[in-house]
N, C-alpha and C positions, 0 to 999 in steps of 0.2 A: 736461535734463528735457524732457518733451514740451511743445511749444508749445501754449498755451491761449489762448482768446479773452479779451482784457482786458475788465474789467467797467466801467471808468470812461471809456469813450470819449465824445467830445462828441456826444451824440445829436442835439442841436439842429442842429449843423453837418451831421451826417450826413443828417438828414431834410429839412432846409430848404435847404441850400446846394449840396450836391455832386451826388448822383445819385438821390435818391428822387423819382421823377417824379409829378407830380399826375395825377389820373385824366383820361384822355382816350381818345378812340376811335381816333385815328390820330396818328402823329408830326407835330410842327409842321414847317413848311417849312424846308428846308435843314439839318435836324438831322443827316441822314446824307449821306454822299457817295453818288454814283450806284452805286459798287461795293457799298456797304453795303446800299443799297436792293435791288440785284439779288440779293445774298446772302439777304436776308430773304424776297424773293419765292420764291427757290429752296427755302428751308426750308419756306415755307408750302405750296408745291406738293407737296414730297416728304412732308411730315409735317403735314398740315392739322390733324390731331387734337392735335398737340403745341403748343397755344397757350401753355402755360406757358413753354416754351422761348423763344418769340418775345417774350413779355412781359418775360422776364428779360433778353434781349438789349437790348430797348428801354430798360428801366429802368436798365441798367448803363452806358448811354451818354448819356442825356439830361441836360442841365444847365439848371437854373433858378436864378437868383440872386434872393434876397429880402432881401439885406443888403449893405451896402457896407463893413462892418468886416472886418478880417483874421480868418480862421478858423483855429483851432488843431486840428490832427489828431494823433492819437496812433498811434504805430507800435510794434509789438512786434518787436524785433530779436533773433534767436537766433544765437549765435556759438559756436564751439568752437575752442579752442586745443589744441595737442598736449598730451598728458598731462604731459610733462616741463615745458613752459612754464607750464601752469596750476598745477602744484604749486609752481614757483618763485614765481609771483605770489602765491599764497595764503600761502606762508611769509613773504614780505616784508610782506604785509598783517598777518598775525598778530603778527609780531615788531616792528611799529611803524615800518617804513621807509615812512612816509607820504609822504616826498618822491617816492617812486616813483609815487605816485598823487595827488600834490598838485594841488589844484584850480587853482592858478594856472598849472599846466603842462598843463591839460586838452587843449589843442590839440596838445601834443606826445605825449600818451599816450591817443589816442582814435581813434574813427572819425568822419569828417565825412561826413554824408549829405545828399542833396538830391533831393527829389522832382521828377519830370519829368512834365508833363501830356501827355495825348494830343493836346492842342490847341496851336496856335501863337499867338504874340503877334499882336495886330492889326497889319496892314500889315507883317508880317515872316514869314519862314519859320522863325524860331527858336522852339523850344518854350517854353512857360511853365514857370517854375521856382519852387519853394518857396524859403524861406530855407534857409540851411545849418543843420542840426541836429547837435548834438554827442552822441556816445555816450561817456560817461566811465565808465571801469571802477570808479572809486572810489565811485560812487554805489550800485552794486548788485553787489558781488562775491559770486558764488553758489558754494556749497560742493558743489553736486550732482555735479560731475565726480569729486571725491574719493569720493563715495558711489556712483559707478558710472553715473549717468545720462548723462554725457558732454556735455551742452549747457547753456549759460547764456543766459538771456533778459533783455533790458533794455527799458525803455520810453523812447521818444524822442518829443519834441514837434516838430511842424512847423507853421509858419505859412504859410498860402497866401492868395492873393487870392480873394475870393468868386467870381470868374469863372474860377477855375483850371481847372475841369473834372475829368475822371477821371484820377487818377494812372495812368501807363502804364509808368513806369520809375523807376529811382533810380540816382544816381551815388554812388560810395563812394570816399573817400580814407582810407588807413590811415596815421595819424600815430603808431601804435604802433611800437616798434622791431623787432618780430618779426612774421612772417606769422601770420595766423589764418584760421580757416575760417568763412565766413559761410554759415549754413545757410539762413535764410529771413527774410523781412520781411513782416509783416502790417499793413496800414494800416487802422485802425478795424475790424479783423476782417473786412473785405470784400474789399479788394484784396490778393491774395497774390502775393508775388514770391519765387519759388523760386531761391535763389542757388546753393547746393551747390558752392562754389568757394573756393579759397584766395586770400586778399587779401594781396598783398605790401606791405611798407613802401614809402612813396612815395620814388621816386628824386628827384623834384622836386615843387614845390608844385602843379603842374598835373596830376600823375598821378592819374587817376581810372579806376575800373572802372564799367562800365555793366551794370545788371541790369534785365531787362524783366519786366513782369507775366507771369504764367503763361499768359495767354490767347494762343491761336494766331492768327496772321494770315498769309495769303498775301501776297506782296510788294505786289500792287496794292491790297490792303485795309489796308495799314499806316496807322494814324492819322497825320495830318500832323505832329503833334508828335514822332513817333518815327522818321520816315523817315530823317532825317539821322543819328541815332544808330545805326540799324540798319545803314546802309551803313558808317559809321565803324568799328563793331565788327568787321565782316567784313574790312575793310582791315587792322585791327590783327592779326587772327588769321592772315591770309595772309602778312604781313610783306613784305619786299622781296627775299627770297631771298639776302641777303648776311649776313655777320657770323657770329661765334661764338654759340652758344646757351648761355645761363645757366640754371641750374636753376629760376629763378623765371620764365622766359619762358613765353609762351603761344602761340608761333608754330608753325604747322603748315605743313610744306613737304615736298617729295619729294626722294629721292636714290636712287641705286643701292646695292646691297649691296656697298659698297667698304670695309667695315670688319671683315670676318670673318677676314681674314688678319693675320698679324703678322710681316712679313718681317724686322723688326729683331731678332726672337728667334731667327732662323736660317732657312736655306733650306727646311727641312722645314715651316715655317709660312707659306710663301707660298701664297696662294690667289687665284684669278681673281676679278675683279669680277663680281657677278651683276647682270645688267641690261644689255642691249645686244645687238648682233648675235651675239656669240660665245656668250654664256650668257644667253638671254632669261629674265627673271624679273620678277615684280611689283615695284613700287617700295616703299620703306620711308619712314618719317618721318625727315627730315633732322635731323642733330644739329649740323652746323656745326663739328665738331672740327677742329683743325689737321691737315694732312697728315702722313704718316709721313716719316721722314727719307730714305727710299729711294725713295719714289714720291709725287710731288706730286698724283697723282690719287686716292690712297687716304687715307682718314681713319685717324688713329691709333686702334687698338683701345683699349677701356677695360680697365683691370685690374680684378680682382675686388673691390677695396676702394673703387672709385670709382663713384658713381652715374652711370649712362648717361642722357643727356638724353632726356626726353619732355616735352611741354608740361605745366606744373605741375598742371593739373587731371586729368591722366591718371595721376598717381602713385597708388600703393596707399594705402588707408586704414590706420590703425595696426593694426586687427584682422587685416587681410589680411597685412601685412608681418610681424606677430608670428607668425602661423601658419606662414609660410614659414621664418622664423628657427628656430622649434621643429623643423620638418621637417629643416632642414639640420643642426641639432644632433643629432637622432636618427640621421641618416645617418652622421655622423662617429663617433658612439659605437658604432653597429652594425658599423662596420668594424674596431673594436678587437679583438674576440674572435677573428675569423678571422686577423687579422694576428699576434696573440700565439700562436695555436695553431700557425701555420706556423713562427714563429721558435723556439718551444719544442721542437717535434718535429723541426725541421730537415728537414722533409719537403717533397716537391714540392707546388706550388701548384695541385693539381688535385682534382676530386671523385673519390673512390675507391669510392663506393657509395651506396646509397639513404639510409643513415644519415647520411652526410656532408651530403647536401642537406637533410635534415630538421632537422639540428641548428641550422640558421640561424633556425628559427622558434620563437616562444614558444608551445609546445604544451601546457605543463604549467600549467593554470589553477588547480591545487589549492594553489599556494604561498600563504603569508601575503600579505595585501594589500600591505604595503610592498615585499615581494620581487617581487610581480607588477608594481608600478610600476617597479622597477629593471629587471626583465626587459623591460618595454615599451620602454625606452630602449636596451637592449643587444641585443635580438633583434627580428626582423621578425614582424609579424602573419602568420599562415598565409594565403596567397592563397586566393581562392575555389575554385580548382580542386583544391587538395590533398585535400579531403574525399572526392573520388571516385576517387583514384588509389591503386594498390597497388604501383606500381613507378615507375621513372624514365621509362618510355615512355608516350607518348600513345596510348591505344587508338584503333583505326580509327574507331569510332563517334564518339568525342569529336573526333577530327581533322575528320571530316566536319561535325559539328554546329557547330564553331566557325567554319566558313566562312560560316554564315548566322546564328549566334547568339553570336559571339565579339566580340573587340575590333576585328576587321577584317571586317565583313560586306559590304565594298564592292568586293572584287576578283573574286568569283565571277561567272562568265558562263555562259550557256547555250551549249553546244557546237553549232555550226551545220553544221560540216563535219568529216569525219574522213578521214584524219588532219588535225590542225590545221595551219594555214598561217601562216608568218611574214610580217610586213609590213615587215621590214627591207629596205633597198635591197640587192638582190643584187649590184650593181656594187661595193658597199663591203664587204659581209659575206659574199659568195658565196651561192649558193642555199642556203636553209635548209630542206631537206626534213626532215620529222619522221621519227624512227626508229620511231614507234608504228605497229604493224601490227594487222590484224584479229585475229590469233591472240593478241595480248596482252590483249584485252578480251572477246572473244566468249564466253568461258566464264563471265563474271560478269554477264551481262545477263538472267538468268532466262528463258532460252530465246528472247529477242528477237534479231532481226537488228540489225546496227548501224544500218541505214537506218530500221528501225521504231523503235528507241530514240531516234534523232534526231527523227523526226516526232512522237513522243509525249512529247517534252520530258523524257526520262529521263537525258540525258547532260549533264554540266556540267564546267567546266574552271577551274582556277586556273593562269593562264598568265603566268609571269614570264620567259619566254624572251627576248622582245624588249627588256624593260626592262634585263636584266642582261648579255646577251651582248656589247654594245659595250664593256663595262667589265671583263669577266672577266680579260683578260690583265693589266690594271693591278692589279685586286683581288688576284689570286693571286700577284702579285709582292710584296705587302705581307707583313710579318711576321705570323704567327699569323692569317692570313685565307685561307680556302679556300672556294670557292663554285662553284656551277653556275648556269646558267639553267634553271629547272625548269618542267615542265608536269605537272599532275596531273589525271587524268580521274576524275570521281566519278559514281556511278550513284545515281539516286533510287529507293529501295526502295519496295515496296508500303506500308510503314509510314510513308512520308513522310520518312525519314531519308536522309542521304547517306553513301555508302560509297566510299572511294578504291579504284580498281581498277587503276590503273597510274600510274607516275611515270616521266617522261622527264628525264634529267639531261644537260645539253648544255654543251660547251665551244666556243669558236670553232674553226673547222676549221683543221687544221695539215697540214703536209706529211709528218708522221711516219706510221708504220703504225698508231699507236694510234687507235681510233675516237673521234670527237669527241662521240658520243652513246651513251647506254646506257639501257635500259628495265628498270624493276623492276615486278614484279607481286606480288600478295599471296603471303605465304610458304607453303611446303609442308613445311619442316623447320626445325631450329634455326638453321642457317647462313643460309638465306634470310630467316628471321625477323629476325635482327639486321641484315642488309643492308637490309631493308625499313624497320626502325626508323631506321637512319642516313639513308636516303633521305627519309623523312618529316621528320626533323629538318632536313635541308637545305631542304625545301619551307617548313617553318615559319620558318626563318631568312630565306628570300626574302620570305615573307609579312610578317614583322616589319619588315623594311627598307622594303618598298613601303608598308606601312601608315604608318610614321613619316614617310617622306620625301615621299610623294605624297598619300595620302588625308588625313593629319593635318596635317602642316606646310604643304604647298603649297595644298591645296584649302580649308582653313579659315583658318589663321593668315595666310599670305602673301597669298592672293588677296583676302581681305576687307580687309586693311589699306589699300589705296589708296582703296576706297570710303569708309572711315571718315575718312581724311585729307581727302578731297574734301568730305565732309559738313560737317566743321568749317570748311572754307575757304569754302564756297559757300552753305551753308544757314544762315540766321540761326537763333539759338536760338528766335526767335518763329515760325519756319516749322513748319507742322503735320507735315511729313515728318521734319524734324529731331526733333521731339518724339516721334514714333512710334519712330524709330530709336534714340534716345538710350540706353535701357537695353541695347540690343544692341551698343553700342560700348564698354561699360564695361570698363576695364582692358586692352583688347586691345593698344593701342599700347605699354603698359608691358610686358606679357608678351612681345611680340615683341622689344622692346629687350633684355630679359633673355635671350631666346633667342640673340640675336646675341652676347651677352656670355659666356654659359655653355654653350649647347647646340649651335648650328650653327657656332660659330667654329672656327678651326683648333685641333685638339687638344681640342675640347670634348666634351661627353657624347655627342653623336650620332656624331662621327667615331670616338671611342674605343670605341664599343660596337657599332655596326651594321656590317653586312657590307661596305658600300661604302667604309668608312674615309674617307680624304681626298677621295674622289670622290663623297661623299654629295650635296653640293649641286649638283654637275654633273649627277647623275642626276635630281635634282628639277627642274633647269632644262630638261632634255630632255623630261620629262613635261609641263612647262608649254608648251613650244614645240610639241610634236607631238600633245598629247592633251587638255589642259585647254580647256574651253569653258564660258563663263558660262551660256549658254542651256541647257546640259545638267546644271547643278548642282542644280536642283530634284529632289526625290525621284522623282516619277513619270517625269521625263525620264531620270534616271540609270538607273532600273530598266528602262525601255524600251531604252535604249542597250545595256545588258548582256544583253538578251534575257531578263531575269528577270520580265518582264511583257509583256502584249499589250494593245493598246487595247481598251477596253470602255466604251461610252458609258452603260451602265446603272449604272456605279459612280460615286459622288460625286466621286472623284478621277480618273475617266476611264480606269482601267487594271484588269487582272485579273492576279494573280500566277500564275506557272507552277509555283511551289512554294507550296502553300497554307500550310504551317507554316514560314514564313520570318520568325522573330520580329522582326528588325530592320525588315523591310519592313512587316509587319502592324501593329506598334506605331507605326512611323514615319508610316504613312499616316493614322492617326488624328490625330496631331499636325499633320501637313501640312494636312489638310483644315480643322482648326480654325484654323490660322494663316491660311490662304487666306480663310476666311469673315470673320475679323476684319479683315484687310487690305482686302478688297473693300468691306466696309461703311465703313471709314475713308476709303478713297480716294474712293468715290462721294459721300460727304458733302461733301468739299472740292472735288472735281472732277466736276461733273455732266456734262461733255461734253469732247470732244477739245480744243476751243479753250482750255479752262481749263488743260489740261496743256501745250499748246504755247506759251502765252503766260506761263507761270510762269518768269520769267527765272532765278531761283535754282535751281529744280528742273532745268532744262535745263543750266545751268552745272555743277551737281553731277554729272550723269550724263556729260556730255561730258568733263569733267576727269577723272573716274574712268577713262575709257577712254583718252583721249589723253595724259594725263600719268601716271596711276597704273598703267595697263597699256600703256605706250607701245610695248613690243615687239610687242604683238598688236593695236595700234590699227587696223590696216588689215584685220583679219579680217572676213569677210563675215557671220559668224554672230552678231555682237553684236545683241541685240534692239533694236528701235526703241523710242523713247519718244515716242509720239504720241497715245495714247488712255488713258483710265482703266484699260482692261484691260491695256495694256502696263505701266503703272505698278504695278498689282496684282501682275502676274507677277514683275517685278523685285524689288519689296519683299518678296514672299513668299519668294523664293529667298534673299535676304539674311537675313531673319528665320530661316528654316529652317537655313541653314548655320551661322550664329553661335550658334544655340541647340541644337536637337536633334541635328543632324549632328555638331557638335563634341563634344557630350556622349557620343554613341554611340562615337566614335573615341578619346576621351581618358580617360574616367573608369574604364574597365575595364583600363587598362594594367597596373597592379599586380595586381589580382585575377586577370587571365588570363595575365599575363606574369611575375609575381613568382616563379614556379617555373621556373627557367631551363632545365632539361632538356626541358621540354615546349614551350618557345617561346624558343629561344635567339636573341639578337640577332645573333650571328655564329657561324660554325663554324671550327674550327682543323684539321680533318682531312677529307680526301675519302673517298669509298667505297674500301675496300681492294680492290686488284686481285690476282689470283692470282700474278702475276709480281712483285708489290711485296714488298720485304723485310719490310714491316710486316704482311703478310698472316698470317705465322706468329704474331705477337703477337695479332692479331685472333682467330685460331682458338683460341689458348690461353686468352684471357680477353676474350670479346667485350664484356662489360659495361664493363670497364676501358677498352677501346678506344672504346666508345660515349661514356662520360663524359669521356674526355680530348679528345673532339671539341669540347666546349663551352668557353666562356670559363673562365679560371682562377677559383679560389675568390675571390680578391681582385677580379678584374674583375666577377664576378657580384654581389658585395655592393655594389660601387659603382653598378652598373647598377640593382640592386634599390632602393637608396636613392633614386636619381634618379626612377625611375618611381613610387615610393611618394609622393614629394613632389608630382609633377604629376598624380597621380590623386586628390588630396585636395581636398575642398571647404573653403573658409575659413569662419569664423563669420559673416562679413558677406555671404555669397553671396546673390544675388537670383535667384529661380527663375521659370521660365516661368509665366505666369498671375498673377504678383504685380507690381503697379505701385505705386510710391510717389508718383506725380505726378498722380493723378487730379484734383486741384484745377485742373489746366490746363483741363479741360473741364467745369467746374462748372455752366456754363449750357448745355452741349451734351449734352442727355440721350441723344441718339442714340449718341454716342460712349461715354458712361458706361455705357449699357446694353450696348453691344458688348463693352467690356472685362469687364463683369460676366459676360456669357454665356461669354466665352472662359475666364475664371477657373473658372467652374462646369464647363466642358467639360474642363479639365485635371483636375479632381477626378474627373469621370466616367471619363476615360481611365485614371487611376491605378487605379480600382476594376476596370476592365475588364482591365487588365494583370494585376492580382492574380488575377482569375478565370482568365485564360488560363494562368497559371503553376501552377494546380492542376488543369487539365484533362488527364487521363491520355491523352486521344487526341492531344494535342500533344506528341509525344515529343522534340521538339527543345528543349523548355523544362520538361518535367515527367517525372519517372521516378526510379528508384533511382540515386542518385549523380549525377543531372543537375542542374546549376545552373539555377535559374529565371532567365529573361532579364529583368533589371530596369534595364538601362542607359537606357531611355527612360521610366522612372518619373519624372513631373515633379518630385516633391519629394524632399528628402533632409535628413538631419542633417549636421553638419560632419564632416570626416574622410574616410577612404577607405571608401566605402559601396557602390561599384559601382552607383549609381543617382543620380537627380537630373539635371534639365535646367536649368542656369543660363541666364539670359537672354543671356549673352554669352560670348565666348572669353576667359574670365577666368583661365585657368591653362594 
């Protein structure tokens, strides 16, 4: 149930003993530390009109004692056990097994709690403590979990000395035999302690968890009674770097990606360690599993039935896990019909026509309700793109539109020189001169010269040449993998849409007479039309691979994980920056652990489906080594880097787009600006000057460790931003906020809606472009559609892939979206912060309405028109499921 204010608290104690201050015009001497006085002076200077905030700060810390008798305080403790355990307890209670809850065993079946004061004992550095209070399940077993509310609340009585002062923390020991979830503790309805954590059964009588009040403190402002506990908890979270990890542990540490291979399963499952000189990569959360039997430096991989370690508080909630389990079940069932069809027909495992592709989707909505429910589990929902298609081929207009309004809007660049130039080392890969010539594109520039088109920002490129070329020989040696390194030139039409005007397909140079490059241009007859469609399919395959391995996995999941680990290790939960970041770290470590178990592991979903196969992660490592830069991960910096914007000081975000109707960028800049405004207000409130930033030991330790341990392979790079001023901190935090929320949403949530129709966005190709001297050229000429469809993954491969991206595109019922915060009580006396979060929430609502308006503006042809899908990936809110919209606070899937 929802926590409510208790009505029977000891009002005399509250008013006379603890924190209700008598009327006075200024604080009594020595009431505040010098740091506290300095903070109050800063607040007064910045917000002289906000006298209510200052008074609240004073009244919440002043202590006056008018009695010598012990004072009893009432706390409301809200807990939640897993559904399974709660039902077991209730059944035992109903059917009379009172021994399970017997009063004489209360310390064996209870929580033991103890309040900690913000003050220390006289002549000691030890904090003042209340008596131990017992939370006994037998006194108030609540049935509301069965009824669906999910939480149970209990009253607990504490006795404290009248000179106790303000409660600042609480210690908790779990004497119950199972873990339980401690939601929150409210002391007299005034002091709120947000726990939101699983409490493990005590391993010994001294085992205690520490929870602090929700109030934020910089390190040098920590009340004397809490300093030792603050440091102790951080030591516990860091651990000592040794030993195996148990599921109940809370230790955060770093390791290389040394667990994605499985050499014991066979030589084909051997994979290199990611992280180090050979394959640079961000670090992951250490699991501490034993090494494999064949390599003492590699951890044994987890099998699919065993839970991979993450710190206990990073595990999924039941609603999230339940949604994933349902998604897996649907994926299994949706694979049955194609399998049975192939077995029954004894036919080849390939698509044979447009009908074959459409039969995978539940398009008949006129069935009875119960059959529709069955159909939901046996067939896929139609992807967003299908409504505008009349064949298996992606129209040129849609191909161009998806470069700026699809699931990967982060690869397109402005073309600055023609022909394009490779950046690969010519001593290794030979000179890589482009085969693109003036005659290939001049007829598609609306009368412009090439130089004029370049100067007027009319030419753009999707360039996957340098990414793929170093791996093409290995990729093409794999079974059922055929690939090129592609370059595609696009022209910006007067309508503001993009049109592909040439495609270059490249192989590594060989000594044979066969050319290593070929160029396709828009078709002039039936034959060139089918060649053009196959060429576009290879580009889309390159794009799908680069999107998944670089923009999605590397830039969001992998590169954010070290900053999250460092935050837990170096920033106390009391730290204001930890509190700001906390919603943006939710579930990420667990998602990345599952990725190592099922997605990026040897033989996993990524290797099985995407072009690079067993070389997928090596390709990702190369991008990290040669291309990734934290200082260019913010949206404006990324757009400038790709030439998609130019500096413009008149704009609130400092840039002007070169394509006005660029949906990802136009919507994204609205969110970016709102994030930056919120973060700047927040940072300036806690850090009025550079010295406050430089002397924050926890903050500096977090950032330094993120670089030197988390991104150890790039720690010497000169481009890492400095952290010396409030502006530096604002920039760093805004980038993290952006990447973990909006950028990840734009790259992830459209995977099934835009990629669930495999012929238009195939994760890999099985055939190259047919050559006239090739024996298969006759097959192509006789039935080009059959040849085209046989280039894609098999029917069974396609359904497995569709099931995977359907799961990872879905929002869970417990998703938390940008603009919504559940921890505002943290800043209950800091009205500047409360108002900033409120304005941010209102701004997200305004942005949502603005995106809705843009999607109905017929002048914006990249998001509005007949058969054109509206761009909704950056809509802040969403319902659960695959919706192709919604911006979660964190990388939660």
